[in-house]
N, CA, C and O atoms as CSV, one atom per row, in Angstrom:
chain,resi,resn,atom,element,x,y,z
A,1,UNK,N,N,-6.740,-2.969,-2.608
A,1,UNK,CA,C,-7.969,-3.545,-3.549
A,1,UNK,C,C,-7.558,-5.015,-3.017
A,1,UNK,O,O,-6.399,-5.393,-2.843
A,2,UNK,N,N,-8.698,-5.752,-2.797
A,2,UNK,CA,C,-8.742,-7.058,-2.179
A,2,UNK,C,C,-10.099,-7.625,-3.198
A,2,UNK,O,O,-11.235,-7.175,-3.052
A,3,UNK,N,N,-9.736,-8.712,-4.263
A,3,UNK,CA,C,-10.826,-9.424,-4.660
A,3,UNK,C,C,-10.536,-11.215,-4.599
A,3,UNK,O,O,-9.418,-11.726,-4.661
A,4,UNK,N,N,-11.525,-11.783,-4.498
A,4,UNK,CA,C,-11.264,-13.550,-4.139
A,4,UNK,C,C,-10.198,-14.045,-3.501
A,4,UNK,O,O,-9.498,-14.984,-3.882
A,5,UNK,N,N,-10.046,-13.240,-2.271
A,5,UNK,CA,C,-8.870,-13.946,-1.472
A,5,UNK,C,C,-7.319,-13.297,-2.521
A,5,UNK,O,O,-6.376,-14.074,-2.664
A,6,UNK,N,N,-7.274,-12.332,-2.950
A,6,UNK,CA,C,-6.269,-11.943,-3.767
A,6,UNK,C,C,-5.944,-10.442,-3.328
A,6,UNK,O,O,-6.985,-9.809,-3.152
A,7,UNK,N,N,-4.723,-9.665,-3.092
A,7,UNK,CA,C,-4.870,-8.342,-3.162
A,7,UNK,C,C,-4.024,-8.039,-4.746
A,7,UNK,O,O,-3.406,-8.876,-5.405
A,8,UNK,N,N,-4.248,-6.503,-5.088
A,8,UNK,CA,C,-3.499,-6.024,-6.335
A,8,UNK,C,C,-2.096,-5.613,-6.060
A,8,UNK,O,O,-2.275,-4.679,-5.279
A,9,UNK,N,N,-1.224,-5.694,-6.167
A,9,UNK,CA,C,0.258,-5.174,-6.122
A,9,UNK,C,C,0.517,-5.066,-7.576
A,9,UNK,O,O,0.215,-5.790,-8.524
A,10,UNK,N,N,1.275,-3.757,-7.458
A,10,UNK,CA,C,2.187,-3.160,-8.246
A,10,UNK,C,C,3.379,-3.316,-8.369
A,10,UNK,O,O,3.913,-2.887,-7.346
A,11,UNK,N,N,4.598,-3.955,-9.530
A,11,UNK,CA,C,5.522,-3.597,-9.204
A,11,UNK,C,C,6.308,-2.757,-9.870
A,11,UNK,O,O,6.420,-2.806,-11.095
A,12,UNK,N,N,7.073,-1.708,-8.945
A,12,UNK,CA,C,7.434,-0.376,-8.905
A,12,UNK,C,C,8.668,-0.532,-10.190
A,12,UNK,O,O,9.469,-1.467,-10.204
A,13,UNK,N,N,8.642,0.368,-11.044
A,13,UNK,CA,C,9.892,0.327,-12.081
A,13,UNK,C,C,11.059,0.178,-11.451
A,13,UNK,O,O,10.817,0.504,-10.288
A,14,UNK,N,N,12.285,-0.152,-11.543
A,14,UNK,CA,C,13.406,-0.389,-11.625
A,14,UNK,C,C,14.346,0.934,-10.870
A,14,UNK,O,O,15.165,0.981,-9.952
A,15,UNK,N,N,13.701,1.983,-11.845
A,15,UNK,CA,C,14.427,3.329,-11.929
A,15,UNK,C,C,14.119,4.157,-10.909
A,15,UNK,O,O,14.978,4.982,-10.598
A,16,UNK,N,N,12.689,4.131,-10.072
A,16,UNK,CA,C,11.992,4.458,-9.268
A,16,UNK,C,C,12.602,5.320,-7.758
A,16,UNK,O,O,12.532,4.513,-6.831
A,17,UNK,N,N,12.859,5.947,-7.535
A,17,UNK,CA,C,13.169,6.771,-6.589
A,17,UNK,C,C,13.029,6.062,-5.096
A,17,UNK,O,O,13.916,6.024,-4.243
A,18,UNK,N,N,11.650,5.491,-4.993
A,18,UNK,CA,C,11.336,4.440,-3.648
A,18,UNK,C,C,11.050,3.023,-4.379
A,18,UNK,O,O,10.380,2.779,-5.382
A,19,UNK,N,N,11.737,2.242,-3.589
A,19,UNK,CA,C,11.617,1.041,-3.742
A,19,UNK,C,C,11.355,0.333,-5.154
A,19,UNK,O,O,10.381,-0.282,-5.587
A,20,UNK,N,N,12.783,0.705,-5.786
A,20,UNK,CA,C,12.652,0.053,-7.004
A,20,UNK,C,C,12.649,-1.333,-7.722
A,20,UNK,O,O,13.818,-1.606,-7.994
A,21,UNK,N,N,11.803,-2.314,-8.136
A,21,UNK,CA,C,11.818,-3.205,-8.225
A,21,UNK,C,C,11.059,-4.499,-7.253
A,21,UNK,O,O,11.181,-5.724,-7.210
A,22,UNK,N,N,10.183,-3.416,-6.488
A,22,UNK,CA,C,9.528,-4.103,-5.334
A,22,UNK,C,C,7.906,-3.975,-5.518
A,22,UNK,O,O,7.358,-3.001,-6.033
A,23,UNK,N,N,7.246,-5.114,-5.015
A,23,UNK,CA,C,6.082,-5.008,-5.176
A,23,UNK,C,C,5.374,-4.588,-3.765
A,23,UNK,O,O,5.759,-4.764,-2.609
A,24,UNK,N,N,3.891,-3.806,-4.416
A,24,UNK,CA,C,3.498,-2.557,-3.490
A,24,UNK,C,C,2.098,-2.128,-3.875
A,24,UNK,O,O,1.602,-2.048,-4.999
A,25,UNK,N,N,1.645,-1.905,-2.850
A,25,UNK,CA,C,0.081,-1.517,-2.797
A,25,UNK,C,C,-0.012,-0.306,-3.183
A,25,UNK,O,O,0.843,0.521,-2.866
A,26,UNK,N,N,-1.359,0.078,-4.138
A,26,UNK,CA,C,-2.016,1.232,-4.168
A,26,UNK,C,C,-1.700,2.044,-3.051
A,26,UNK,O,O,-2.089,1.694,-1.937
A,27,UNK,N,N,-0.826,3.429,-3.256
A,27,UNK,CA,C,-0.565,4.526,-2.176
A,27,UNK,C,C,0.076,5.642,-3.022
A,27,UNK,O,O,0.521,5.580,-4.168
A,28,UNK,N,N,0.000,6.855,-2.018
A,28,UNK,CA,C,0.546,7.885,-2.513
A,28,UNK,C,C,0.275,8.998,-1.323
A,28,UNK,O,O,-0.083,8.704,-0.182
A,29,UNK,N,N,0.449,9.959,-1.674
A,29,UNK,CA,C,0.654,11.315,-0.568
A,29,UNK,C,C,-0.682,12.344,-0.273
A,29,UNK,O,O,-1.072,12.933,-1.281
A,30,UNK,N,N,-1.144,12.520,0.511
A,30,UNK,CA,C,-2.353,13.563,0.305
A,30,UNK,C,C,-1.913,14.784,-0.147
A,30,UNK,O,O,-0.712,14.996,0.025
A,31,UNK,N,N,-2.536,15.608,-0.658
A,31,UNK,CA,C,-2.073,16.628,-1.655
A,31,UNK,C,C,-3.037,18.071,-1.090
A,31,UNK,O,O,-3.422,18.957,-1.853
A,32,UNK,N,N,-3.315,18.033,0.527
A,32,UNK,CA,C,-4.151,19.236,0.904
A,32,UNK,C,C,-5.687,18.770,0.547
A,32,UNK,O,O,-6.514,19.527,0.039
A,33,UNK,N,N,-5.937,17.357,0.908
A,33,UNK,CA,C,-6.985,16.552,0.383
A,33,UNK,C,C,-7.406,15.360,1.968
A,33,UNK,O,O,-6.678,15.485,2.953
A,34,UNK,N,N,-8.033,14.799,1.992
A,34,UNK,CA,C,-8.737,14.013,2.804
A,34,UNK,C,C,-8.126,12.930,2.696
A,34,UNK,O,O,-7.864,12.866,1.495
A,35,UNK,N,N,-7.676,11.911,3.254
A,35,UNK,CA,C,-7.009,10.745,3.201
A,35,UNK,C,C,-8.067,9.723,2.425
A,35,UNK,O,O,-7.440,8.992,1.659
A,36,UNK,N,N,-9.307,9.504,2.413
A,36,UNK,CA,C,-9.950,9.024,1.262
A,36,UNK,C,C,-10.131,9.508,0.018
A,36,UNK,O,O,-10.421,8.774,-0.926
A,37,UNK,N,N,-9.981,10.740,-0.080
A,37,UNK,CA,C,-9.540,12.014,-1.337
A,37,UNK,C,C,-8.891,11.266,-2.253
A,37,UNK,O,O,-9.134,10.748,-3.343
A,38,UNK,N,N,-7.627,11.399,-1.184
A,38,UNK,CA,C,-6.296,10.669,-1.880
A,38,UNK,C,C,-6.118,9.511,-2.309
A,38,UNK,O,O,-5.345,9.264,-3.235
A,39,UNK,N,N,-6.815,8.629,-1.688
A,39,UNK,CA,C,-7.072,7.238,-2.228
A,39,UNK,C,C,-7.795,7.171,-3.785
A,39,UNK,O,O,-7.378,6.644,-4.817
A,40,UNK,N,N,-9.177,8.003,-3.482
A,40,UNK,CA,C,-9.847,7.734,-4.745
A,40,UNK,C,C,-8.841,8.710,-5.876
A,40,UNK,O,O,-8.913,8.360,-7.054
A,41,UNK,N,N,-8.082,9.697,-5.601
A,41,UNK,CA,C,-7.511,10.552,-6.495
A,41,UNK,C,C,-6.222,9.160,-7.445
A,41,UNK,O,O,-6.038,8.797,-8.607
A,42,UNK,N,N,-5.630,8.815,-6.051
A,42,UNK,CA,C,-4.678,7.875,-6.522
A,42,UNK,C,C,-4.618,6.777,-7.378
A,42,UNK,O,O,-3.882,6.392,-8.286
A,43,UNK,N,N,-6.062,6.226,-6.552
A,43,UNK,CA,C,-6.294,4.647,-7.499
A,43,UNK,C,C,-6.570,4.945,-9.101
A,43,UNK,O,O,-6.348,4.150,-10.014
A,44,UNK,N,N,-7.103,6.272,-9.223
A,44,UNK,CA,C,-7.255,6.331,-10.516
A,44,UNK,C,C,-6.351,6.986,-11.524
A,44,UNK,O,O,-6.502,7.012,-12.745
A,45,UNK,N,N,-5.309,7.554,-10.745
A,45,UNK,CA,C,-3.763,7.946,-11.742
A,45,UNK,C,C,-3.188,7.186,-11.742
A,45,UNK,O,O,-2.226,7.317,-12.499
A,46,UNK,N,N,-3.262,5.865,-10.978
A,46,UNK,CA,C,-1.969,5.022,-10.570
A,46,UNK,C,C,-2.709,3.495,-11.701
A,46,UNK,O,O,-2.265,2.815,-12.627
A,47,UNK,N,N,-3.731,3.545,-11.091
A,47,UNK,CA,C,-4.096,2.162,-11.675
A,47,UNK,C,C,-5.474,2.337,-12.604
A,47,UNK,O,O,-5.914,1.336,-13.168
A,48,UNK,N,N,-6.271,3.857,-12.783
A,48,UNK,CA,C,-7.523,3.720,-13.832
A,48,UNK,C,C,-8.379,3.310,-13.321
A,48,UNK,O,O,-9.295,3.249,-14.141
A,49,UNK,N,N,-8.803,2.816,-12.013
A,49,UNK,CA,C,-9.725,2.601,-11.054
A,49,UNK,C,C,-10.641,3.697,-10.488
A,49,UNK,O,O,-10.115,4.763,-10.170
A,50,UNK,N,N,-11.890,3.538,-10.342
A,50,UNK,CA,C,-12.636,4.395,-10.213
A,50,UNK,C,C,-13.391,4.227,-8.955
A,50,UNK,O,O,-14.380,3.503,-9.075
A,51,UNK,N,N,-13.172,4.720,-7.758
A,51,UNK,CA,C,-13.289,4.306,-6.313
A,51,UNK,C,C,-14.858,5.373,-5.475
A,51,UNK,O,O,-14.785,6.531,-5.065
A,52,UNK,N,N,-15.613,4.819,-5.468
A,52,UNK,CA,C,-16.606,6.052,-4.759
A,52,UNK,C,C,-16.213,5.929,-3.005
A,52,UNK,O,O,-15.884,4.946,-2.341
A,53,UNK,N,N,-16.401,7.306,-2.634
A,53,UNK,CA,C,-15.724,7.187,-1.202
A,53,UNK,C,C,-16.792,6.546,-0.470
A,53,UNK,O,O,-16.730,6.913,0.704
A,54,UNK,N,N,-17.405,6.029,-0.598
A,54,UNK,CA,C,-18.569,5.660,0.299
A,54,UNK,C,C,-18.491,3.920,0.112
A,54,UNK,O,O,-19.292,3.222,0.735
A,55,UNK,N,N,-17.787,3.499,-0.507
A,55,UNK,CA,C,-17.089,1.896,-0.683
A,55,UNK,C,C,-15.531,1.651,-0.185
A,55,UNK,O,O,-14.816,0.677,-0.425
A,56,UNK,N,N,-15.227,2.831,0.580
A,56,UNK,CA,C,-14.048,2.966,1.624
A,56,UNK,C,C,-14.133,2.542,2.750
A,56,UNK,O,O,-14.988,3.256,3.273
A,57,UNK,N,N,-13.606,1.446,3.853
A,57,UNK,CA,C,-13.072,1.600,4.826
A,57,UNK,C,C,-11.559,1.865,5.207
A,57,UNK,O,O,-10.625,1.968,4.412
A,58,UNK,N,N,-11.508,1.956,6.605
A,58,UNK,CA,C,-10.174,1.705,7.095
A,58,UNK,C,C,-10.041,0.191,7.932
A,58,UNK,O,O,-10.728,-0.325,8.814
A,59,UNK,N,N,-8.536,-0.338,7.036
A,59,UNK,CA,C,-8.693,-1.321,8.108
A,59,UNK,C,C,-7.177,-1.852,8.406
A,59,UNK,O,O,-6.869,-3.043,8.407
A,60,UNK,N,N,-6.254,-0.735,8.667
A,60,UNK,CA,C,-5.245,-0.976,9.391
A,60,UNK,C,C,-4.511,0.567,9.497
A,60,UNK,O,O,-4.972,1.497,8.835
A,61,UNK,N,N,-3.525,0.723,10.242
A,61,UNK,CA,C,-3.085,1.881,10.578
A,61,UNK,C,C,-1.594,1.193,11.406
A,61,UNK,O,O,-1.331,0.520,12.402
A,62,UNK,N,N,-0.762,1.976,10.070
A,62,UNK,CA,C,1.152,1.702,10.555
A,62,UNK,C,C,1.525,2.905,10.785
A,62,UNK,O,O,1.162,3.852,10.087
A,63,UNK,N,N,2.323,3.009,11.827
A,63,UNK,CA,C,3.503,3.901,11.987
A,63,UNK,C,C,5.113,3.262,11.932
A,63,UNK,O,O,5.651,2.369,12.587
A,64,UNK,N,N,5.614,4.169,10.820
A,64,UNK,CA,C,6.796,3.728,10.119
A,64,UNK,C,C,7.658,4.368,10.317
A,64,UNK,O,O,7.482,5.548,10.619
A,65,UNK,N,N,8.973,3.794,10.214
A,65,UNK,CA,C,10.300,4.554,9.989
A,65,UNK,C,C,10.916,3.443,9.365
A,65,UNK,O,O,11.229,2.310,9.731
A,66,UNK,N,N,11.043,4.438,7.761
A,66,UNK,CA,C,11.939,3.566,6.801
A,66,UNK,C,C,13.247,3.092,7.255
A,66,UNK,O,O,13.586,1.914,7.147
A,67,UNK,N,N,14.053,4.096,7.811
A,67,UNK,CA,C,15.661,3.708,8.026
A,67,UNK,C,C,15.483,4.128,9.280
A,67,UNK,O,O,14.473,4.503,9.875
A,68,UNK,N,N,17.301,3.943,9.806
A,68,UNK,CA,C,17.520,4.962,11.147
A,68,UNK,C,C,17.763,6.314,10.879
A,68,UNK,O,O,18.673,6.720,10.154
A,69,UNK,N,N,16.618,7.289,11.703
A,69,UNK,CA,C,16.683,8.537,11.392
A,69,UNK,C,C,16.038,8.872,10.488
A,69,UNK,O,O,16.209,10.031,10.110
A,70,UNK,N,N,15.152,8.120,9.846
A,70,UNK,CA,C,14.131,8.527,8.714
A,70,UNK,C,C,13.001,9.430,9.338
A,70,UNK,O,O,12.857,9.580,10.551
A,71,UNK,N,N,12.330,9.927,8.510
A,71,UNK,CA,C,11.087,10.607,9.160
A,71,UNK,C,C,9.675,9.403,9.301
A,71,UNK,O,O,9.088,8.717,8.464
A,72,UNK,N,N,9.554,9.548,10.519
A,72,UNK,CA,C,8.408,8.591,10.718
A,72,UNK,C,C,7.022,8.902,9.845
A,72,UNK,O,O,6.731,10.019,9.416
A,73,UNK,N,N,6.373,7.919,9.700
A,73,UNK,CA,C,5.479,8.351,8.828
A,73,UNK,C,C,3.696,7.507,9.471
A,73,UNK,O,O,3.631,6.478,10.145
A,74,UNK,N,N,2.919,8.050,9.157
A,74,UNK,CA,C,1.561,7.153,9.448
A,74,UNK,C,C,1.005,6.881,8.474
A,74,UNK,O,O,0.639,7.912,7.910
A,75,UNK,N,N,0.621,5.635,7.736
A,75,UNK,CA,C,0.314,5.169,6.879
A,75,UNK,C,C,-1.248,4.390,7.100
A,75,UNK,O,O,-1.376,3.306,7.670
A,76,UNK,N,N,-2.297,5.138,6.562
A,76,UNK,CA,C,-3.626,4.710,6.926
A,76,UNK,C,C,-3.970,3.882,5.575
A,76,UNK,O,O,-3.901,4.408,4.464
A,77,UNK,N,N,-4.333,2.587,5.777
A,77,UNK,CA,C,-4.327,1.219,5.005
A,77,UNK,C,C,-6.264,1.072,5.209
A,77,UNK,O,O,-6.987,0.779,6.161
A,78,UNK,N,N,-6.582,1.556,3.380
A,78,UNK,CA,C,-7.991,1.525,3.054
A,78,UNK,C,C,-8.475,0.217,2.492
A,78,UNK,O,O,-7.660,-0.426,1.830
A,79,UNK,N,N,-9.350,-0.134,2.614
A,79,UNK,CA,C,-9.796,-1.282,1.685
A,79,UNK,C,C,-11.276,-0.618,0.655
A,79,UNK,O,O,-12.183,-0.077,1.288
A,80,UNK,N,N,-11.349,-0.684,-0.304
A,80,UNK,CA,C,-12.409,-0.676,-1.096
A,80,UNK,C,C,-13.215,-1.781,-1.634
A,80,UNK,O,O,-12.808,-2.467,-2.572
A,81,UNK,N,N,-14.391,-1.976,-1.039
A,81,UNK,CA,C,-15.798,-2.912,-1.534
A,81,UNK,C,C,-15.472,-2.947,-2.656
A,81,UNK,O,O,-14.709,-3.754,-3.186
A,82,UNK,N,N,-16.046,-2.035,-3.138
A,82,UNK,CA,C,-16.227,-2.183,-4.303
A,82,UNK,C,C,-15.333,-0.764,-5.971
A,82,UNK,O,O,-14.935,0.377,-5.735
A,83,UNK,N,N,-15.324,-1.084,-6.628
A,83,UNK,CA,C,-14.478,-0.496,-7.770
A,83,UNK,C,C,-15.282,-0.649,-9.069
A,83,UNK,O,O,-16.332,-1.286,-9.154
A,84,UNK,N,N,-14.614,0.069,-10.169
A,84,UNK,CA,C,-15.114,0.098,-11.640
A,84,UNK,C,C,-13.950,0.476,-12.159
A,84,UNK,O,O,-13.429,1.563,-11.913
A,85,UNK,N,N,-13.404,-0.518,-13.013
A,85,UNK,CA,C,-12.539,-0.866,-13.966
A,85,UNK,C,C,-11.391,-1.827,-13.484
A,85,UNK,O,O,-11.218,-2.079,-12.291
A,86,UNK,N,N,-10.444,-2.464,-14.727
A,86,UNK,CA,C,-9.481,-3.197,-14.312
A,86,UNK,C,C,-8.227,-2.737,-13.914
A,86,UNK,O,O,-8.262,-1.796,-14.707
A,87,UNK,N,N,-6.999,-2.575,-13.288
A,87,UNK,CA,C,-6.087,-2.223,-13.183
A,87,UNK,C,C,-5.285,-1.845,-14.793
A,87,UNK,O,O,-5.211,-2.714,-15.662
A,88,UNK,N,N,-4.744,-0.474,-14.991
A,88,UNK,CA,C,-4.038,-0.630,-16.159
A,88,UNK,C,C,-2.923,0.404,-15.212
A,88,UNK,O,O,-2.939,0.933,-14.101
A,89,UNK,N,N,-1.765,0.305,-16.649
A,89,UNK,CA,C,-0.433,0.730,-16.382
A,89,UNK,C,C,-0.707,2.085,-16.532
A,89,UNK,O,O,-0.725,2.344,-17.735
A,90,UNK,N,N,-1.008,3.417,-15.601
A,90,UNK,CA,C,-1.411,4.534,-16.002
A,90,UNK,C,C,0.055,5.631,-15.712
A,90,UNK,O,O,0.146,6.722,-16.276
A,91,UNK,N,N,1.022,5.147,-14.836
A,91,UNK,CA,C,2.124,5.602,-14.335
A,91,UNK,C,C,3.230,4.820,-15.044
A,91,UNK,O,O,3.842,4.305,-14.108
A,92,UNK,N,N,3.743,4.497,-16.026
A,92,UNK,CA,C,4.879,3.181,-16.410
A,92,UNK,C,C,5.579,3.831,-15.821
A,92,UNK,O,O,5.828,3.289,-14.744
A,93,UNK,N,N,6.344,5.283,-16.005
A,93,UNK,CA,C,7.486,5.279,-15.219
A,93,UNK,C,C,7.817,5.421,-13.684
A,93,UNK,O,O,8.780,5.915,-13.098
A,94,UNK,N,N,6.646,4.796,-13.243
A,94,UNK,CA,C,6.704,4.423,-11.429
A,94,UNK,C,C,6.022,2.991,-11.620
A,94,UNK,O,O,5.931,2.528,-10.483
A,95,UNK,N,N,5.435,1.960,-12.660
A,95,UNK,CA,C,4.981,0.619,-12.033
A,95,UNK,C,C,4.888,0.221,-13.483
A,95,UNK,O,O,4.481,0.828,-14.473
A,96,UNK,N,N,5.453,-1.138,-13.283
A,96,UNK,CA,C,5.549,-2.217,-14.801
A,96,UNK,C,C,4.763,-3.199,-15.076
A,96,UNK,O,O,4.875,-3.851,-16.114
A,97,UNK,N,N,3.796,-3.440,-14.101
A,97,UNK,CA,C,2.953,-4.227,-13.906
A,97,UNK,C,C,2.010,-4.314,-12.692
A,97,UNK,O,O,2.519,-4.338,-11.571
A,98,UNK,N,N,0.957,-4.353,-12.804
A,98,UNK,CA,C,-0.198,-4.804,-11.787
A,98,UNK,C,C,-0.549,-6.196,-11.620
A,98,UNK,O,O,-0.717,-6.653,-12.751
A,99,UNK,N,N,-0.741,-7.097,-10.734
A,99,UNK,CA,C,-1.215,-8.323,-10.653
A,99,UNK,C,C,-1.983,-8.368,-9.115
A,99,UNK,O,O,-2.039,-7.567,-8.182
A,100,UNK,N,N,-2.494,-9.620,-9.337
A,100,UNK,CA,C,-3.592,-10.273,-8.168
A,100,UNK,C,C,-2.707,-11.267,-7.751
A,100,UNK,O,O,-2.272,-12.207,-8.417
A,101,UNK,N,N,-2.451,-10.937,-6.439
A,101,UNK,CA,C,-1.405,-12.183,-5.543
A,101,UNK,C,C,-2.301,-12.654,-4.190
A,101,UNK,O,O,-3.029,-11.876,-3.572
A,102,UNK,N,N,-2.061,-14.427,-3.767
A,102,UNK,CA,C,-3.229,-14.527,-2.638
A,102,UNK,C,C,-2.467,-13.945,-1.937
A,102,UNK,O,O,-1.318,-13.620,-2.234
A,103,UNK,N,N,-3.081,-13.736,-0.838
A,103,UNK,CA,C,-2.842,-13.079,0.532
A,103,UNK,C,C,-2.235,-14.259,1.066
A,103,UNK,O,O,-1.377,-13.679,1.730
A,104,UNK,N,N,-2.024,-15.471,1.284
A,104,UNK,CA,C,-0.883,-16.085,2.046
A,104,UNK,C,C,0.236,-16.675,0.794
A,104,UNK,O,O,0.868,-17.708,1.014
A,105,UNK,N,N,0.357,-16.140,-0.133
A,105,UNK,CA,C,1.991,-16.314,-0.898
A,105,UNK,C,C,2.041,-14.892,-1.978
A,105,UNK,O,O,1.704,-14.935,-3.162
A,106,UNK,N,N,2.599,-13.518,-1.176
A,106,UNK,CA,C,2.816,-12.343,-1.750
A,106,UNK,C,C,3.981,-12.493,-2.360
A,106,UNK,O,O,4.659,-13.468,-2.038
A,107,UNK,N,N,4.318,-11.870,-3.044
A,107,UNK,CA,C,5.598,-11.854,-3.902
A,107,UNK,C,C,6.854,-11.134,-3.125
A,107,UNK,O,O,6.798,-10.291,-2.230
A,108,UNK,N,N,7.947,-11.699,-3.713
A,108,UNK,CA,C,9.283,-11.191,-3.030
A,108,UNK,C,C,9.556,-10.453,-4.387
A,108,UNK,O,O,9.090,-10.656,-5.508
A,109,UNK,N,N,10.528,-9.460,-3.892
A,109,UNK,CA,C,10.467,-8.430,-2.990
A,109,UNK,C,C,9.465,-8.032,-3.034
A,109,UNK,O,O,8.782,-8.056,-4.058
A,110,UNK,N,N,8.957,-7.377,-1.525
A,110,UNK,CA,C,7.797,-6.551,-1.565
A,110,UNK,C,C,8.264,-5.735,-0.274
A,110,UNK,O,O,8.919,-6.182,0.668
A,111,UNK,N,N,7.627,-4.027,-0.498
A,111,UNK,CA,C,7.843,-2.998,0.656
A,111,UNK,C,C,7.492,-3.398,1.884
A,111,UNK,O,O,6.275,-3.386,2.068
A,112,UNK,N,N,8.330,-3.845,3.035
A,112,UNK,CA,C,8.084,-3.854,4.096
A,112,UNK,C,C,6.915,-3.736,4.870
A,112,UNK,O,O,6.487,-4.580,5.657
A,113,UNK,N,N,6.205,-2.158,4.485
A,113,UNK,CA,C,5.053,-1.799,4.914
A,113,UNK,C,C,3.908,-2.731,4.633
A,113,UNK,O,O,3.197,-3.281,5.474
A,114,UNK,N,N,3.808,-2.863,2.838
A,114,UNK,CA,C,3.220,-3.469,2.964
A,114,UNK,C,C,2.378,-5.077,3.322
A,114,UNK,O,O,1.192,-5.358,3.493
A,115,UNK,N,N,3.636,-5.894,3.330
A,115,UNK,CA,C,3.725,-7.270,3.625
A,115,UNK,C,C,3.268,-6.713,5.235
A,115,UNK,O,O,2.156,-7.231,5.341
A,116,UNK,N,N,3.502,-5.990,6.464
A,116,UNK,CA,C,3.100,-5.687,7.609
A,116,UNK,C,C,1.613,-5.496,8.074
A,116,UNK,O,O,1.063,-5.776,9.139
A,117,UNK,N,N,0.954,-4.685,6.430
A,117,UNK,CA,C,-0.201,-3.917,6.945
A,117,UNK,C,C,-1.347,-5.359,6.624
A,117,UNK,O,O,-2.381,-5.659,7.219
A,118,UNK,N,N,-0.674,-6.024,5.475
A,118,UNK,CA,C,-1.298,-7.519,5.055
A,118,UNK,C,C,-1.580,-8.113,6.391
A,118,UNK,O,O,-2.574,-7.882,7.080
A,119,UNK,N,N,-0.518,-8.962,6.697
A,119,UNK,CA,C,-0.161,-9.919,7.848
A,119,UNK,C,C,-1.242,-9.288,8.905
A,119,UNK,O,O,-2.121,-10.015,9.370
A,120,UNK,N,N,-1.101,-7.353,9.411
A,120,UNK,CA,C,-1.927,-7.131,10.533
A,120,UNK,C,C,-3.282,-7.251,10.233
A,120,UNK,O,O,-4.133,-7.368,11.115
A,121,UNK,N,N,-3.613,-7.223,8.679
A,121,UNK,CA,C,-4.818,-7.359,8.623
A,121,UNK,C,C,-5.896,-8.442,8.920
A,121,UNK,O,O,-6.970,-8.491,9.520
A,122,UNK,N,N,-4.992,-9.396,8.123
A,122,UNK,CA,C,-5.134,-10.800,7.987
A,122,UNK,C,C,-5.013,-11.351,9.764
A,122,UNK,O,O,-6.060,-11.863,10.159
A,123,UNK,N,N,-4.246,-11.308,10.466
A,123,UNK,CA,C,-4.115,-11.177,12.082
A,123,UNK,C,C,-5.420,-10.662,12.941
A,123,UNK,O,O,-5.793,-11.111,14.025
A,124,UNK,N,N,-5.990,-9.648,12.206
A,124,UNK,CA,C,-7.111,-8.529,12.700
A,124,UNK,C,C,-6.963,-7.588,14.135
A,124,UNK,O,O,-7.668,-7.312,15.106
A,125,UNK,N,N,-5.261,-7.207,13.510
A,125,UNK,CA,C,-4.769,-6.216,14.050
A,125,UNK,C,C,-5.303,-4.917,13.690
A,125,UNK,O,O,-5.594,-4.878,12.495
A,126,UNK,N,N,-5.551,-3.746,14.373
A,126,UNK,CA,C,-5.377,-2.569,13.662
A,126,UNK,C,C,-4.196,-1.730,13.662
A,126,UNK,O,O,-4.281,-0.605,13.170
A,127,UNK,N,N,-3.216,-2.100,14.106
A,127,UNK,CA,C,-2.082,-0.982,14.094
A,127,UNK,C,C,-1.045,-1.784,14.066
A,127,UNK,O,O,-1.198,-2.945,14.447
A,128,UNK,N,N,0.131,-1.365,13.643
A,128,UNK,CA,C,1.571,-2.195,13.504
A,128,UNK,C,C,2.504,-0.542,13.619
A,128,UNK,O,O,2.291,0.614,13.254
A,129,UNK,N,N,3.591,-1.277,14.340
A,129,UNK,CA,C,4.623,-0.177,14.307
A,129,UNK,C,C,5.970,-0.947,13.616
A,129,UNK,O,O,6.542,-1.886,14.170
A,130,UNK,N,N,6.376,-0.374,12.295
A,130,UNK,CA,C,7.621,-0.922,11.865
A,130,UNK,C,C,8.649,0.115,11.887
A,130,UNK,O,O,8.558,1.324,11.675
A,131,UNK,N,N,9.892,-0.806,12.266
A,131,UNK,CA,C,10.965,0.121,11.580
A,131,UNK,C,C,11.580,0.729,13.411
A,131,UNK,O,O,12.726,1.156,13.560
A,132,UNK,N,N,10.835,0.662,14.283
A,132,UNK,CA,C,11.327,1.476,15.459
A,132,UNK,C,C,12.125,0.659,16.316
A,132,UNK,O,O,12.021,-0.567,16.274
A,133,UNK,N,N,12.915,1.240,17.090
A,133,UNK,CA,C,13.714,0.549,17.742
A,133,UNK,C,C,12.671,0.200,19.157
A,133,UNK,O,O,11.730,0.873,19.577
A,134,UNK,N,N,13.210,-1.054,19.671
A,134,UNK,CA,C,12.341,-1.485,20.528
A,134,UNK,C,C,13.014,-1.399,22.053
A,134,UNK,O,O,14.195,-1.746,22.077
A,135,UNK,N,N,12.538,-1.059,23.112
A,135,UNK,CA,C,13.489,-1.182,24.273
A,135,UNK,C,C,14.271,-2.225,24.864
A,135,UNK,O,O,13.855,-3.355,25.120
A,136,UNK,N,N,15.604,-1.721,25.100
A,136,UNK,CA,C,16.801,-3.041,25.344
A,136,UNK,C,C,17.224,-3.337,24.110
A,136,UNK,O,O,18.316,-3.896,24.211
A,137,UNK,N,N,16.863,-3.225,22.910
A,137,UNK,CA,C,17.606,-3.283,21.249
A,137,UNK,C,C,18.539,-2.901,21.191
A,137,UNK,O,O,18.948,-2.169,22.093
A,138,UNK,N,N,19.269,-3.195,20.170
A,138,UNK,CA,C,20.918,-2.458,20.001
A,138,UNK,C,C,20.115,-1.388,18.906
A,138,UNK,O,O,20.518,-0.250,19.150
A,139,UNK,N,N,19.310,-1.384,18.004
A,139,UNK,CA,C,18.797,-0.403,17.313
A,139,UNK,C,C,17.670,0.357,17.617
A,139,UNK,O,O,17.308,1.256,16.858
């Protein structure tokens, strides 16, 4: 979610199982649905935002390993050109606030793949690998 050069980020609840007390963009896991249907559902569930699937475009792909030996994940990052509503705290056990942040001044701490996606999009790169060992590296 982007408007006027700012991105919508939520601050995750401190007791959240993943990335507590860390900033993160709207995201979720697909539940026997298409990726765009998942985005529409998650935006409504997490922030009370209504998005028309026709107003969505794929802007970045990440291939992420969060920790050594962790399960690799492919993450599709979409941009909604339009939506209805203002962000609301719909899942207070997972997110304690929503705020608009300048793209060139992201908050800390932030989920690493969130930062990587924003930086990749701003640089015009369609794809990012994150957390993978590089040939010749020790990790």
